[in-house]
PDB file of N, CA, C and O in Angstrom:
ATOM      1  N   MET A   1     103.730  99.756  41.552  1.00  0.00           N
ATOM      2  CA  MET A   1     104.944 100.492  42.271  1.00  0.00           C
ATOM      3  C   MET A   1     105.914 100.418  41.569  1.00  0.00           C
ATOM      4  O   MET A   1     106.216  99.263  41.268  1.00  0.00           O
ATOM      5  N   ASN A   2     106.839 101.567  40.991  1.00  0.00           N
ATOM      6  CA  ASN A   2     107.946 101.603  40.875  1.00  0.00           C
ATOM      7  C   ASN A   2     109.255 101.290  41.785  1.00  0.00           C
ATOM      8  O   ASN A   2     109.207 101.146  43.006  1.00  0.00           O
ATOM      9  N   PHE A   3     110.231 101.221  41.129  1.00  0.00           N
ATOM     10  CA  PHE A   3     111.781 101.143  41.919  1.00  0.00           C
ATOM     11  C   PHE A   3     111.681 101.809  42.860  1.00  0.00           C
ATOM     12  O   PHE A   3     111.595 101.273  43.965  1.00  0.00           O
ATOM     13  N   TYR A   4     111.659 103.360  42.703  1.00  0.00           N
ATOM     14  CA  TYR A   4     111.917 104.424  43.585  1.00  0.00           C
ATOM     15  C   TYR A   4     111.108 104.167  44.891  1.00  0.00           C
ATOM     16  O   TYR A   4     111.532 104.078  46.043  1.00  0.00           O
ATOM     17  N   GLN A   5     109.586 104.051  44.328  1.00  0.00           N
ATOM     18  CA  GLN A   5     108.465 103.849  45.330  1.00  0.00           C
ATOM     19  C   GLN A   5     108.771 102.734  46.134  1.00  0.00           C
ATOM     20  O   GLN A   5     108.589 102.942  47.333  1.00  0.00           O
ATOM     21  N   ASP A   6     109.211 101.535  45.812  1.00  0.00           N
ATOM     22  CA  ASP A   6     109.459 100.526  46.667  1.00  0.00           C
ATOM     23  C   ASP A   6     110.472 100.773  47.715  1.00  0.00           C
ATOM     24  O   ASP A   6     110.336 100.546  48.917  1.00  0.00           O
ATOM     25  N   LEU A   7     111.731 101.375  46.979  1.00  0.00           N
ATOM     26  CA  LEU A   7     112.357 101.735  48.236  1.00  0.00           C
ATOM     27  C   LEU A   7     112.172 102.799  49.244  1.00  0.00           C
ATOM     28  O   LEU A   7     112.918 102.819  50.223  1.00  0.00           O
ATOM     29  N   ILE A   8     111.355 103.581  49.112  1.00  0.00           N
ATOM     30  CA  ILE A   8     111.002 104.613  49.798  1.00  0.00           C
ATOM     31  C   ILE A   8     109.909 104.189  50.817  1.00  0.00           C
ATOM     32  O   ILE A   8     109.715 104.797  51.869  1.00  0.00           O
ATOM     33  N   VAL A   9     109.339 103.295  50.492  1.00  0.00           N
ATOM     34  CA  VAL A   9     108.361 102.443  51.434  1.00  0.00           C
ATOM     35  C   VAL A   9     109.502 101.558  52.177  1.00  0.00           C
ATOM     36  O   VAL A   9     109.392 101.722  53.392  1.00  0.00           O
ATOM     37  N   LYS A  10     110.485 100.738  51.869  1.00  0.00           N
ATOM     38  CA  LYS A  10     111.392 100.334  52.847  1.00  0.00           C
ATOM     39  C   LYS A  10     112.014 101.146  53.643  1.00  0.00           C
ATOM     40  O   LYS A  10     112.101 100.844  54.833  1.00  0.00           O
ATOM     41  N   ALA A  11     112.509 102.198  53.216  1.00  0.00           N
ATOM     42  CA  ALA A  11     113.559 103.183  53.716  1.00  0.00           C
ATOM     43  C   ALA A  11     112.378 103.721  55.136  1.00  0.00           C
ATOM     44  O   ALA A  11     112.748 103.489  56.287  1.00  0.00           O
ATOM     45  N   THR A  12     111.204 104.320  54.928  1.00  0.00           N
ATOM     46  CA  THR A  12     110.166 104.923  55.620  1.00  0.00           C
ATOM     47  C   THR A  12     109.028 104.363  56.168  1.00  0.00           C
ATOM     48  O   THR A  12     108.462 104.929  57.103  1.00  0.00           O
ATOM     49  N   GLY A  13     108.581 103.230  55.665  1.00  0.00           N
ATOM     50  CA  GLY A  13     107.348 102.445  56.107  1.00  0.00           C
ATOM     51  C   GLY A  13     106.312 103.229  55.679  1.00  0.00           C
ATOM     52  O   GLY A  13     105.213 103.028  56.197  1.00  0.00           O
ATOM     53  N   ALA A  14     106.454 104.304  54.622  1.00  0.00           N
ATOM     54  CA  ALA A  14     105.303 104.976  53.895  1.00  0.00           C
ATOM     55  C   ALA A  14     104.333 103.967  53.115  1.00  0.00           C
ATOM     56  O   ALA A  14     104.788 102.995  52.512  1.00  0.00           O
ATOM     57  N   ASN A  15     102.921 104.274  53.170  1.00  0.00           N
ATOM     58  CA  ASN A  15     102.088 103.692  52.112  1.00  0.00           C
ATOM     59  C   ASN A  15     102.441 104.200  50.676  1.00  0.00           C
ATOM     60  O   ASN A  15     103.013 105.261  50.427  1.00  0.00           O
ATOM     61  N   ILE A  16     101.996 103.244  49.745  1.00  0.00           N
ATOM     62  CA  ILE A  16     102.030 103.553  48.403  1.00  0.00           C
ATOM     63  C   ILE A  16     101.691 105.026  47.893  1.00  0.00           C
ATOM     64  O   ILE A  16     102.350 105.441  46.941  1.00  0.00           O
ATOM     65  N   THR A  17     100.736 105.827  48.439  1.00  0.00           N
ATOM     66  CA  THR A  17     100.181 106.981  48.120  1.00  0.00           C
ATOM     67  C   THR A  17     101.028 108.096  48.425  1.00  0.00           C
ATOM     68  O   THR A  17     101.333 108.990  47.636  1.00  0.00           O
ATOM     69  N   ASP A  18     101.410 107.979  49.695  1.00  0.00           N
ATOM     70  CA  ASP A  18     102.434 108.708  50.383  1.00  0.00           C
ATOM     71  C   ASP A  18     103.903 108.628  49.713  1.00  0.00           C
ATOM     72  O   ASP A  18     104.670 109.591  49.732  1.00  0.00           O
ATOM     73  N   ALA A  19     104.193 107.485  49.168  1.00  0.00           N
ATOM     74  CA  ALA A  19     105.555 107.225  48.791  1.00  0.00           C
ATOM     75  C   ALA A  19     105.702 107.674  47.160  1.00  0.00           C
ATOM     76  O   ALA A  19     106.712 107.489  46.482  1.00  0.00           O
ATOM     77  N   GLY A  20     104.533 108.265  46.730  1.00  0.00           N
ATOM     78  CA  GLY A  20     104.586 108.862  45.503  1.00  0.00           C
ATOM     79  C   GLY A  20     104.849 110.311  45.869  1.00  0.00           C
ATOM     80  O   GLY A  20     105.657 110.939  45.184  1.00  0.00           O
ATOM     81  N   TYR A  21     104.263 110.870  46.845  1.00  0.00           N
ATOM     82  CA  TYR A  21     104.476 112.009  47.156  1.00  0.00           C
ATOM     83  C   TYR A  21     105.696 112.084  47.639  1.00  0.00           C
ATOM     84  O   TYR A  21     106.200 113.175  47.371  1.00  0.00           O
ATOM     85  N   ILE A  22     106.600 111.162  48.430  1.00  0.00           N
ATOM     86  CA  ILE A  22     107.735 111.277  48.531  1.00  0.00           C
ATOM     87  C   ILE A  22     108.750 111.121  47.503  1.00  0.00           C
ATOM     88  O   ILE A  22     109.890 111.464  47.818  1.00  0.00           O
ATOM     89  N   GLU A  23     108.570 110.713  46.451  1.00  0.00           N
ATOM     90  CA  GLU A  23     109.234 110.314  45.244  1.00  0.00           C
ATOM     91  C   GLU A  23     109.096 111.823  44.581  1.00  0.00           C
ATOM     92  O   GLU A  23     110.253 112.194  44.379  1.00  0.00           O
ATOM     93  N   ASP A  24     108.332 112.674  44.229  1.00  0.00           N
ATOM     94  CA  ASP A  24     108.227 113.976  43.913  1.00  0.00           C
ATOM     95  C   ASP A  24     109.078 114.763  44.683  1.00  0.00           C
ATOM     96  O   ASP A  24     109.977 115.356  44.086  1.00  0.00           O
ATOM     97  N   ILE A  25     108.945 114.927  46.243  1.00  0.00           N
ATOM     98  CA  ILE A  25     109.854 115.642  46.767  1.00  0.00           C
ATOM     99  C   ILE A  25     111.021 115.256  46.555  1.00  0.00           C
ATOM    100  O   ILE A  25     111.725 116.254  46.401  1.00  0.00           O
ATOM    101  N   MET A  26     111.723 114.135  46.445  1.00  0.00           N
ATOM    102  CA  MET A  26     113.258 113.840  46.366  1.00  0.00           C
ATOM    103  C   MET A  26     113.174 114.366  44.922  1.00  0.00           C
ATOM    104  O   MET A  26     114.099 115.175  44.849  1.00  0.00           O
ATOM    105  N   ARG A  27     112.544 114.324  43.744  1.00  0.00           N
ATOM    106  CA  ARG A  27     112.928 114.810  42.759  1.00  0.00           C
ATOM    107  C   ARG A  27     113.230 116.346  42.362  1.00  0.00           C
ATOM    108  O   ARG A  27     114.177 116.882  41.787  1.00  0.00           O
ATOM    109  N   ASN A  28     111.962 116.848  42.942  1.00  0.00           N
ATOM    110  CA  ASN A  28     112.075 118.451  43.144  1.00  0.00           C
ATOM    111  C   ASN A  28     112.669 119.037  44.057  1.00  0.00           C
ATOM    112  O   ASN A  28     113.405 119.924  43.624  1.00  0.00           O
ATOM    113  N   ASP A  29     112.670 118.894  45.450  1.00  0.00           N
ATOM    114  CA  ASP A  29     113.119 119.615  46.564  1.00  0.00           C
ATOM    115  C   ASP A  29     114.345 119.285  46.975  1.00  0.00           C
ATOM    116  O   ASP A  29     115.127 120.078  47.500  1.00  0.00           O
ATOM    117  N   ILE A  30     114.604 117.892  46.716  1.00  0.00           N
ATOM    118  CA  ILE A  30     116.008 117.353  47.454  1.00  0.00           C
ATOM    119  C   ILE A  30     117.276 117.392  46.319  1.00  0.00           C
ATOM    120  O   ILE A  30     118.273 118.099  46.475  1.00  0.00           O
ATOM    121  N   PHE A  31     117.092 116.653  45.348  1.00  0.00           N
ATOM    122  CA  PHE A  31     117.893 116.626  44.215  1.00  0.00           C
ATOM    123  C   PHE A  31     117.543 117.489  43.340  1.00  0.00           C
ATOM    124  O   PHE A  31     118.207 117.290  42.323  1.00  0.00           O
ATOM    125  N   HIS A  32     116.683 118.536  43.189  1.00  0.00           N
ATOM    126  CA  HIS A  32     116.684 119.125  41.856  1.00  0.00           C
ATOM    127  C   HIS A  32     117.042 118.539  40.721  1.00  0.00           C
ATOM    128  O   HIS A  32     117.702 119.180  39.904  1.00  0.00           O
ATOM    129  N   SER A  33     116.598 116.972  40.430  1.00  0.00           N
ATOM    130  CA  SER A  33     116.904 116.379  39.436  1.00  0.00           C
ATOM    131  C   SER A  33     116.551 115.233  39.365  1.00  0.00           C
ATOM    132  O   SER A  33     115.808 114.903  40.289  1.00  0.00           O
ATOM    133  N   THR A  34     116.856 114.188  38.375  1.00  0.00           N
ATOM    134  CA  THR A  34     116.217 112.405  38.239  1.00  0.00           C
ATOM    135  C   THR A  34     117.007 112.080  39.322  1.00  0.00           C
ATOM    136  O   THR A  34     117.907 112.712  39.875  1.00  0.00           O
ATOM    137  N   LEU A  35     116.414 110.736  39.587  1.00  0.00           N
ATOM    138  CA  LEU A  35     116.959 109.846  40.783  1.00  0.00           C
ATOM    139  C   LEU A  35     118.018 108.986  40.177  1.00  0.00           C
ATOM    140  O   LEU A  35     118.954 108.728  40.934  1.00  0.00           O
ATOM    141  N   ASP A  36     118.071 108.465  38.915  1.00  0.00           N
ATOM    142  CA  ASP A  36     118.928 107.770  38.590  1.00  0.00           C
ATOM    143  C   ASP A  36     120.367 107.639  38.640  1.00  0.00           C
ATOM    144  O   ASP A  36     120.923 106.567  38.403  1.00  0.00           O
ATOM    145  N   TRP A  37     121.013 108.749  38.955  1.00  0.00           N
ATOM    146  CA  TRP A  37     121.853 108.862  39.099  1.00  0.00           C
ATOM    147  C   TRP A  37     122.562 108.897  40.847  1.00  0.00           C
ATOM    148  O   TRP A  37     123.741 109.205  41.027  1.00  0.00           O
ATOM    149  N   GLN A  38     121.743 108.580  41.855  1.00  0.00           N
ATOM    150  CA  GLN A  38     122.168 108.635  42.943  1.00  0.00           C
ATOM    151  C   GLN A  38     122.337 107.063  43.261  1.00  0.00           C
ATOM    152  O   GLN A  38     121.841 106.106  42.667  1.00  0.00           O
ATOM    153  N   SER A  39     123.223 107.092  44.424  1.00  0.00           N
ATOM    154  CA  SER A  39     123.669 105.731  44.968  1.00  0.00           C
ATOM    155  C   SER A  39     122.235 105.386  45.951  1.00  0.00           C
ATOM    156  O   SER A  39     121.272 106.120  46.170  1.00  0.00           O
ATOM    157  N   ARG A  40     122.455 104.258  46.339  1.00  0.00           N
ATOM    158  CA  ARG A  40     121.104 103.564  47.107  1.00  0.00           C
ATOM    159  C   ARG A  40     121.368 104.279  48.485  1.00  0.00           C
ATOM    160  O   ARG A  40     120.397 104.819  49.015  1.00  0.00           O
ATOM    161  N   ALA A  41     122.357 104.323  48.993  1.00  0.00           N
ATOM    162  CA  ALA A  41     122.382 105.030  50.275  1.00  0.00           C
ATOM    163  C   ALA A  41     121.782 106.681  50.134  1.00  0.00           C
ATOM    164  O   ALA A  41     121.169 107.269  51.025  1.00  0.00           O
ATOM    165  N   GLN A  42     122.126 107.231  48.807  1.00  0.00           N
ATOM    166  CA  GLN A  42     121.813 108.645  49.293  1.00  0.00           C
ATOM    167  C   GLN A  42     120.276 108.448  49.024  1.00  0.00           C
ATOM    168  O   GLN A  42     119.544 108.909  49.901  1.00  0.00           O
ATOM    169  N   LEU A  43     119.700 107.870  48.009  1.00  0.00           N
ATOM    170  CA  LEU A  43     118.372 107.285  48.046  1.00  0.00           C
ATOM    171  C   LEU A  43     117.722 107.337  49.403  1.00  0.00           C
ATOM    172  O   LEU A  43     116.992 108.257  49.772  1.00  0.00           O
ATOM    173  N   MET A  44     118.018 106.363  50.060  1.00  0.00           N
ATOM    174  CA  MET A  44     117.590 105.783  51.228  1.00  0.00           C
ATOM    175  C   MET A  44     117.456 107.061  52.147  1.00  0.00           C
ATOM    176  O   MET A  44     116.406 107.237  52.764  1.00  0.00           O
ATOM    177  N   ARG A  45     118.539 107.986  52.250  1.00  0.00           N
ATOM    178  CA  ARG A  45     118.836 109.151  53.106  1.00  0.00           C
ATOM    179  C   ARG A  45     117.723 110.283  52.868  1.00  0.00           C
ATOM    180  O   ARG A  45     117.097 110.992  53.655  1.00  0.00           O
ATOM    181  N   ALA A  46     117.727 110.157  51.326  1.00  0.00           N
ATOM    182  CA  ALA A  46     116.874 111.296  50.926  1.00  0.00           C
ATOM    183  C   ALA A  46     115.306 110.871  51.097  1.00  0.00           C
ATOM    184  O   ALA A  46     114.576 111.703  51.636  1.00  0.00           O
ATOM    185  N   ALA A  47     114.910 110.000  50.799  1.00  0.00           N
ATOM    186  CA  ALA A  47     113.559 109.061  51.460  1.00  0.00           C
ATOM    187  C   ALA A  47     113.329 109.325  52.699  1.00  0.00           C
ATOM    188  O   ALA A  47     112.117 109.531  52.767  1.00  0.00           O
ATOM    189  N   LYS A  48     113.853 109.452  53.849  1.00  0.00           N
ATOM    190  CA  LYS A  48     113.770 109.741  54.976  1.00  0.00           C
ATOM    191  C   LYS A  48     113.694 111.245  55.237  1.00  0.00           C
ATOM    192  O   LYS A  48     112.965 111.708  56.115  1.00  0.00           O
ATOM    193  N   ASP A  49     114.441 111.965  54.475  1.00  0.00           N
ATOM    194  CA  ASP A  49     114.310 113.573  54.439  1.00  0.00           C
ATOM    195  C   ASP A  49     113.080 113.644  54.067  1.00  0.00           C
ATOM    196  O   ASP A  49     112.252 114.109  54.851  1.00  0.00           O
ATOM    197  N   ALA A  50     112.711 113.205  52.818  1.00  0.00           N
ATOM    198  CA  ALA A  50     111.482 113.841  51.997  1.00  0.00           C
ATOM    199  C   ALA A  50     110.343 113.431  52.721  1.00  0.00           C
ATOM    200  O   ALA A  50     109.382 114.192  52.607  1.00  0.00           O
ATOM    201  N   ALA A  51     110.181 112.407  53.458  1.00  0.00           N
ATOM    202  CA  ALA A  51     109.222 112.081  54.518  1.00  0.00           C
ATOM    203  C   ALA A  51     108.953 113.018  55.694  1.00  0.00           C
ATOM    204  O   ALA A  51     107.880 113.301  56.227  1.00  0.00           O
ATOM    205  N   GLY A  52     110.185 113.425  55.964  1.00  0.00           N
ATOM    206  CA  GLY A  52     109.824 114.264  56.838  1.00  0.00           C
ATOM    207  C   GLY A  52     109.078 116.002  56.377  1.00  0.00           C
ATOM    208  O   GLY A  52     108.270 116.716  56.969  1.00  0.00           O
ATOM    209  N   LEU A  53     109.762 116.150  55.172  1.00  0.00           N
ATOM    210  CA  LEU A  53     109.278 117.363  54.643  1.00  0.00           C
ATOM    211  C   LEU A  53     107.981 117.039  54.082  1.00  0.00           C
ATOM    212  O   LEU A  53     107.325 118.052  53.843  1.00  0.00           O
ATOM    213  N   LEU A  54     107.383 115.906  53.786  1.00  0.00           N
ATOM    214  CA  LEU A  54     106.132 115.616  53.491  1.00  0.00           C
ATOM    215  C   LEU A  54     105.328 115.994  54.549  1.00  0.00           C
ATOM    216  O   LEU A  54     104.355 116.664  54.202  1.00  0.00           O
ATOM    217  N   VAL A  55     105.425 115.783  55.674  1.00  0.00           N
ATOM    218  CA  VAL A  55     104.841 115.957  56.872  1.00  0.00           C
ATOM    219  C   VAL A  55     104.693 117.661  57.289  1.00  0.00           C
ATOM    220  O   VAL A  55     103.654 118.093  57.789  1.00  0.00           O
ATOM    221  N   GLU A  56     105.588 118.318  57.075  1.00  0.00           N
ATOM    222  CA  GLU A  56     105.681 119.815  57.116  1.00  0.00           C
ATOM    223  C   GLU A  56     105.085 120.640  55.962  1.00  0.00           C
ATOM    224  O   GLU A  56     104.622 121.760  56.177  1.00  0.00           O
ATOM    225  N   TYR A  57     105.096 120.076  54.716  1.00  0.00           N
ATOM    226  CA  TYR A  57     104.444 120.265  53.686  1.00  0.00           C
ATOM    227  C   TYR A  57     102.778 120.059  53.862  1.00  0.00           C
ATOM    228  O   TYR A  57     101.917 120.847  53.471  1.00  0.00           O
ATOM    229  N   HIS A  58     102.603 118.983  54.448  1.00  0.00           N
ATOM    230  CA  HIS A  58     100.938 118.704  54.665  1.00  0.00           C
ATOM    231  C   HIS A  58     100.698 119.318  55.778  1.00  0.00           C
ATOM    232  O   HIS A  58      99.508 119.173  56.061  1.00  0.00           O
ATOM    233  N   GLU A  59     101.447 120.145  56.811  1.00  0.00           N
ATOM    234  CA  GLU A  59     101.069 120.690  57.955  1.00  0.00           C
ATOM    235  C   GLU A  59     100.865 122.295  57.388  1.00  0.00           C
ATOM    236  O   GLU A  59     100.146 123.105  57.973  1.00  0.00           O
ATOM    237  N   ALA A  60     101.785 122.659  55.892  1.00  0.00           N
ATOM    238  CA  ALA A  60     101.422 123.874  55.649  1.00  0.00           C
ATOM    239  C   ALA A  60     100.256 124.096  54.934  1.00  0.00           C
ATOM    240  O   ALA A  60      99.793 125.204  54.665  1.00  0.00           O
ATOM    241  N   GLY A  61      99.677 122.754  54.556  1.00  0.00           N
ATOM    242  CA  GLY A  61      98.604 123.159  53.716  1.00  0.00           C
ATOM    243  C   GLY A  61      98.729 122.799  52.115  1.00  0.00           C
ATOM    244  O   GLY A  61      97.803 122.935  51.315  1.00  0.00           O
ATOM    245  N   LEU A  62      99.976 122.338  51.815  1.00  0.00           N
ATOM    246  CA  LEU A  62     100.932 122.195  50.507  1.00  0.00           C
ATOM    247  C   LEU A  62     100.504 120.864  49.743  1.00  0.00           C
ATOM    248  O   LEU A  62     100.703 120.617  48.554  1.00  0.00           O
ATOM    249  N   PHE A  63      99.875 120.066  50.687  1.00  0.00           N
ATOM    250  CA  PHE A  63      99.779 118.722  49.977  1.00  0.00           C
ATOM    251  C   PHE A  63      98.418 117.876  50.914  1.00  0.00           C
ATOM    252  O   PHE A  63      98.080 118.049  52.085  1.00  0.00           O
ATOM    253  N   PRO A  64      97.938 117.078  50.024  1.00  0.00           N
ATOM    254  CA  PRO A  64      96.551 116.499  50.622  1.00  0.00           C
ATOM    255  C   PRO A  64      97.109 115.852  52.294  1.00  0.00           C
ATOM    256  O   PRO A  64      98.231 115.532  52.684  1.00  0.00           O
ATOM    257  N   PRO A  65      96.037 115.854  52.847  1.00  0.00           N
ATOM    258  CA  PRO A  65      96.645 114.904  54.180  1.00  0.00           C
ATOM    259  C   PRO A  65      97.247 113.461  53.792  1.00  0.00           C
ATOM    260  O   PRO A  65      97.009 112.689  52.863  1.00  0.00           O
ATOM    261  N   LEU A  66      98.098 113.421  54.854  1.00  0.00           N
ATOM    262  CA  LEU A  66      98.644 112.282  55.167  1.00  0.00           C
ATOM    263  C   LEU A  66      97.738 110.993  55.157  1.00  0.00           C
ATOM    264  O   LEU A  66      96.750 110.957  55.890  1.00  0.00           O
ATOM    265  N   SER A  67      98.080 109.869  54.288  1.00  0.00           N
ATOM    266  CA  SER A  67      96.987 108.513  54.398  1.00  0.00           C
ATOM    267  C   SER A  67      97.527 107.906  55.594  1.00  0.00           C
ATOM    268  O   SER A  67      97.026 106.876  56.044  1.00  0.00           O
TER     269      SER A  67
END
């Protein structure tokens, strides 16, 4: 588990598999960039937003079933 996935788990309660998906959503759909220039508060907020998007993406059939 990397730094961002650890933060995601703490912010959202997601498991490690979903934390990887959430990290990807944060990079590609929320920030459209790397994560290293974001503050901790921005990362925590984005993790929660991305967790919500993961549910929506799952319901749309864009991601595998939630773990």
